C-alpha positions in Angstrom: 227.0 155.0 108.0 223.7 156.8 108.4 220.8 154.4 107.7 218.8 157.1 105.9 221.8 157.7 103.5 222.1 153.9 102.9 218.4 153.7 102.0 218.6 156.7 99.8 221.6 155.3 98.0 219.8 152.0 97.4 216.7 153.8 96.1 218.8 156.1 93.9 220.6 153.1 92.5 217.4 151.5 91.4 216.2 154.8 89.9 219.5 155.6 88.1 219.8 152.1 86.7 216.7 152.8 84.6 216.8 156.5 84.3 215.4 157.9 81.0 213.3 154.9 80.3 209.5 155.0 80.1 208.9 152.4 82.8 211.7 153.7 85.1 212.3 151.5 88.1 209.4 149.3 86.8 212.1 147.5 84.8 213.4 146.1 88.1 210.2 144.1 88.1 209.7 143.5 84.4 213.2 142.2 83.6 213.1 139.3 86.0 209.7 138.3 84.7 210.8 138.4 81.1 213.9 136.4 81.9 211.9 133.7 83.6 209.4 133.6 80.7 212.3 133.3 78.1 213.9 130.4 80.0 210.5 128.7 80.4 209.6 129.1 76.7 213.0 128.4 75.2 214.2 125.5 77.3 210.8 123.9 78.0 209.0 124.3 74.8 211.7 124.5 72.2 214.5 122.3 73.7 212.1 120.0 75.5 214.7 119.4 78.3 213.7 116.9 80.9 214.6 116.4 84.6 213.0 114.5 87.4 212.1 116.8 90.4 210.6 116.0 93.8 210.6 112.3 92.8 207.9 112.9 90.2 208.1 112.0 86.5 209.9 114.5 84.3 207.7 117.3 83.0 208.0 119.9 80.3 209.0 122.5 82.9 211.6 120.4 84.8 214.7 121.9 83.1 213.3 125.5 83.3 212.8 125.1 87.1 216.3 123.7 87.4 217.8 126.5 85.4 216.0 129.4 86.9 216.6 128.3 90.4 220.3 128.4 89.8 220.3 131.6 87.7 218.5 133.7 90.2 221.1 132.9 92.9 224.0 133.4 90.5 222.7 136.8 89.2 222.4 138.2 92.7 225.7 136.7 93.8 227.8 137.8 90.8 226.2 141.3 90.4 226.9 142.0 94.1 230.6 141.0 93.8 231.1 142.9 90.5 229.4 146.1 91.7 231.1 146.2 95.1 234.5 145.7 93.4 234.0 149.0 91.6 232.0 150.9 94.2 234.9 153.1 95.4 235.5 154.3 91.8 231.8 154.6 91.0 231.2 156.7 94.2 234.4 158.6 94.2 232.7 162.0 93.9 230.5 161.2 96.9 233.4 159.9 98.9 235.3 163.1 98.3 232.4 165.3 99.5 231.1 163.3 102.5 232.9 161.5 105.3 231.7 157.9 104.7 232.6 154.6 106.2 234.1 152.9 103.2 233.5 149.3 104.6 229.8 150.1 105.0 229.4 151.9 101.7 228.7 148.6 99.7 225.7 147.9 101.9 223.5 149.9 99.6 224.5 147.5 96.8 223.6 144.5 98.9 220.2 146.1 99.6 219.5 146.8 96.0 220.4 143.3 94.9 218.2 141.9 97.7 215.2 143.9 96.4 215.8 142.6 92.9 216.3 139.0 94.1 213.1 139.1 96.2 211.1 140.4 93.2 212.6 137.7 91.0 211.8 134.9 93.5 208.3 136.2 93.9 207.6 135.9 90.2 209.3 132.5 90.2 207.1 131.3 93.0 203.9 132.6 91.2 205.0 130.7 88.1 205.6 127.5 90.2 202.2 127.8 91.9 200.5 128.3 88.5 201.8 124.9 87.3 200.9 123.3 90.7 204.5 122.9 91.7 204.9 122.6 95.5 205.9 125.7 97.3 205.9 125.2 101.1 207.4 126.2 104.4 210.8 124.8 103.5 211.3 127.9 101.3 212.1 129.8 104.5 215.6 128.2 104.1 216.1 130.4 101.1 216.6 133.4 103.4 219.4 131.7 105.3 221.0 130.7 102.0 220.7 134.2 100.6 222.3 135.7 103.7 225.3 133.4 103.5 225.6 134.1 99.8 225.6 137.9 100.3 228.1 137.8 103.1 230.4 135.9 100.9 229.7 138.3 98.0 230.5 141.2 100.2 233.7 139.6 101.4 234.9 139.0 97.9 233.7 142.3 96.5 235.2 144.4 99.4 238.5 142.6 98.9 238.4 143.4 95.2 237.4 147.0 96.0 240.4 147.5 98.2 242.8 146.0 95.7 241.1 147.8 92.9 242.0 151.2 94.3 245.6 150.5 93.6 245.3 148.2 90.6 242.5 149.4 88.3 242.7 146.2 86.2 240.8 144.5 88.9 237.5 145.8 87.4 238.1 143.9 84.1 239.7 140.9 85.9 236.6 140.5 88.1 234.3 140.3 85.1 236.5 137.6 83.4 236.8 135.6 86.6 233.0 135.7 87.2 232.4 134.6 83.6 234.7 131.6 84.0 233.2 130.9 87.4 229.7 130.8 85.9 230.7 128.0 83.4 232.6 126.1 86.1 229.4 125.9 88.1 226.5 123.5 87.2 224.0 126.2 86.5 222.9 125.6 82.9 224.2 122.0 82.8 223.5 119.1 85.2 226.0 117.9 87.8 225.6 114.3 86.9 227.0 114.6 83.4 230.4 115.7 84.7 233.3 113.1 85.1 233.7 111.8 88.6 237.0 113.7 89.2 235.3 117.0 88.3 232.3 116.2 90.5 234.7 115.6 93.4 236.5 119.0 92.7 233.2 120.9 92.7 232.7 120.5 96.4 235.3 123.2 96.8 233.3 125.6 94.5 231.5 128.1 96.8 229.0 128.9 94.1 228.1 125.3 93.7 227.6 124.9 97.4 225.2 127.9 97.4 223.3 126.9 94.3 223.0 123.2 95.3 221.6 124.4 98.6 219.0 126.5 96.9 218.1 123.6 94.6 217.8 121.2 97.5 215.0 123.5 98.9 213.2 124.3 95.6 213.6 121.1 93.6 213.5 118.5 96.3 211.7 120.1 99.2 214.6 119.4 101.5 216.7 121.3 104.1 220.0 122.5 102.7 223.4 121.2 103.7 224.0 123.4 106.8 227.5 122.2 107.2 228.6 123.5 103.8 226.8 126.8 104.4 228.4 127.2 107.8 231.8 126.5 106.3 231.2 129.2 103.6 230.0 131.7 106.2 233.2 131.1 108.3 235.4 131.6 105.3 233.5 134.7 104.3 233.9 136.2 107.8 237.6 135.4 107.7 238.0 137.2 104.4 236.1 140.2 105.8 238.2 140.3 108.9 241.5 140.1 107.0 240.4 142.7 104.5 239.2 145.1 107.2 242.6 144.8 109.0 244.4 145.6 105.8 242.0 148.4 105.0 242.6 150.0 108.4 246.3 150.1 107.8 245.8 151.5 104.2 242.8 153.7 104.7 244.6 157.0 104.3 246.3 155.8 101.1 243.0 154.4 99.8 241.2 157.7 100.3 244.1 159.5 98.6 244.0 157.2 95.6 240.2 157.4 95.2 
């Protein structure tokens, strides 16, 4: 796919998402900021949740940092999967007019979500610095984690998109699965409160591997578990490879159904 077209689709996606509003694409910046402020105020000030981070005594912001560090990852991951799953239907008119590479079409979604994620993390980092929370060189690992996360999101989303061409219920099913997946992952609750058998099962949850890797970096200033991330990347590449093979065989039917 032409790079200029990809960039234009990503830009247009950000514009269309907030079309008709006064602030326009400025909402892409404002919404992450408001979300972070809500979590900080509600969970730190009202609920008074406590966690120990970086080996220091619990502070009023401990739970907020724990929560936001997981939510930012999950939001980018789940939104990418959900939107790629429906991309062929959403861009059906464009696909009918222009000869596009369907496997590359979701790249504009990945680009859009990357922009929103970077903006969100930037605001989060500013907040952390404002409360004298350590933000150091180890944050460079977040790029590696994000890349693995988005490759997996593309793999799952593209698989859903191919299946969704023939079975339109995949759109609704994906939303339900992601909602259940959210609550099966320690994002708003702490891993340690779970029973031991559940903790053992969580090592097979890809979202948990990704989010725990991010929290290792942000909360504890450590390098992530590269073994787990490498395994996820291998699985994601395998899913992409298998889906692409199936897509090549079904491409003519897929374009007819779209």
